[in-house]
C-alpha positions in Angstrom: -4.5 13.8 20.6 -3.5 10.8 18.4 0.0 9.3 19.0 0.4 7.8 15.4 -1.0 5.4 13.1 -2.4 2.1 14.6 -3.1 -0.1 11.8 -4.4 -0.2 8.2 -7.0 -2.9 7.4 -7.9 -4.2 3.8 -11.1 -6.1 3.1 -10.2 -8.8 0.5 -11.8 -11.7 -1.2 -8.6 -13.8 -1.2 -6.2 -13.7 1.8 -3.5 -15.6 -0.1 -3.7 -13.5 -3.2 -3.4 -10.3 -1.1 -0.5 -11.7 1.1 1.3 -12.2 -2.0 0.9 -8.5 -2.9 2.0 -7.3 0.6 4.9 -9.6 0.8 6.2 -9.3 -2.8 5.8 -5.6 -3.2 5.9 -4.2 0.3 8.2 -6.7 1.8 5.7 -7.5 4.5 6.1 -10.2 7.2 3.1 -12.2 8.3 2.8 -12.1 12.1 -0.6 -13.7 12.6 -3.2 -15.9 10.7 -6.5 -16.5 12.4 -6.8 -19.8 10.3 -10.4 -20.7 10.8 -11.0 -18.8 14.0 -13.0 -15.6 13.9 -12.4 -13.0 16.5 -13.3 -9.9 14.6 -15.7 -9.8 11.5 -14.0 -12.6 9.4 -10.8 -14.6 9.0 -7.9 -12.2 9.1 -4.1 -12.0 8.9 -1.7 -9.3 10.5 1.5 -8.2 8.8 4.5 -5.7 9.4 5.9 -3.4 6.9 8.2 -0.5 7.3 7.0 -0.3 11.0 3.3 -0.5 10.2 0.8 -3.0 11.1 -1.3 -4.0 8.1 -4.3 -6.2 8.5 -6.4 -8.0 5.8 -9.8 -9.5 6.4 -11.7 -11.7 4.2 -14.7 -10.1 2.7 -16.2 -8.9 -0.5 -13.5 -6.1 -1.2 -14.3 -2.8 -2.9 -16.7 -2.6 -5.9 -15.4 0.7 -7.2 -12.1 2.3 -8.1 -11.3 5.6 -6.5 -8.3 7.9 -5.9 -8.5 7.2 -2.2 -5.3 5.4 -1.6 -2.4 4.6 0.9 0.9 5.6 0.0 4.1 4.0 1.1 7.6 5.5 1.1 10.2 4.0 -1.1 13.7 5.1 -2.1 14.2 6.3 -5.4 17.0 3.8 -6.3 14.4 1.1 -5.6 11.8 2.8 -8.0 12.4 0.3 -10.9 12.4 -2.9 -8.8 9.3 -2.1 -7.2 7.6 -1.3 -10.4 8.8 -4.6 -11.7 7.5 -6.5 -9.0 4.1 -4.7 -9.7 4.1 -5.7 -13.2 5.2 -9.2 -12.5 2.2 -9.6 -10.3 0.0 -8.6 -13.2 -1.6 -5.6 -11.1 -3.2 -2.7 -12.9 -0.6 0.0 -12.9 -2.4 3.5 -13.0 -0.6 6.3 -14.7 0.9 8.6 -12.3 -0.7 12.2 -12.0 1.3 15.0 -13.5 4.0 16.3 -11.3 6.4 19.2 -10.8 10.0 18.4 -10.7 11.3 17.7 -7.0 8.0 16.4 -5.4 9.3 12.6 -6.0 8.0 9.9 -8.3 5.0 7.5 -7.8 4.0 4.2 -8.9 0.2 3.8 -8.5 -1.3 0.3 -8.6 -4.7 -1.4 -8.0 -4.8 -4.8 -6.1 -7.2 -7.4 -6.9 -10.0 -5.8 -4.9 -9.6 -2.2 -6.2 -7.6 -0.8 -3.4 -5.4 1.9 -4.7 -1.8 1.7 -3.7 1.2 4.4 -4.2 4.5 3.7 -3.8 6.3 7.2 -3.4 9.9 8.3 -3.5 9.2 11.7 -2.1 8.7 13.2 1.5 6.3 15.9 3.0 9.4 18.2 3.6 10.6 18.0 -0.1 7.1 18.6 -1.6 6.6 21.7 0.8 9.9 22.9 -0.2 9.3 22.4 -3.9 5.9 24.2 -3.5 7.8 27.2 -1.9 6.5 26.5 1.6 9.4 25.0 3.4 9.1 24.3 7.0 
């Protein structure tokens, strides 16, 4: 049985540019930079954000945009500030999907390597309650 999420890795063309996205929008803190050393497949950096380990590795990035995404929890009161940071970095904001009242709000945006991120104000319990399936 799994014990939780270990880490999330993103392959990116520019480590510095992705570091700006992670630190500016997610409040991530860099905890490791391989520099010119390669211990895995390429140069890499590790970050922590919201108790999660995020890794970025230098590479070709994604060619296509899909709805596959990683969603990070934000507080409702921080929604506008997060949206402003995304826009300030010139990232491509994707319109949110249609939602029913009570399941939270989301900011969807693509990074420079076509990874889709979501900043979401809701929780699983809130969504299940809204759908009439409370636990």
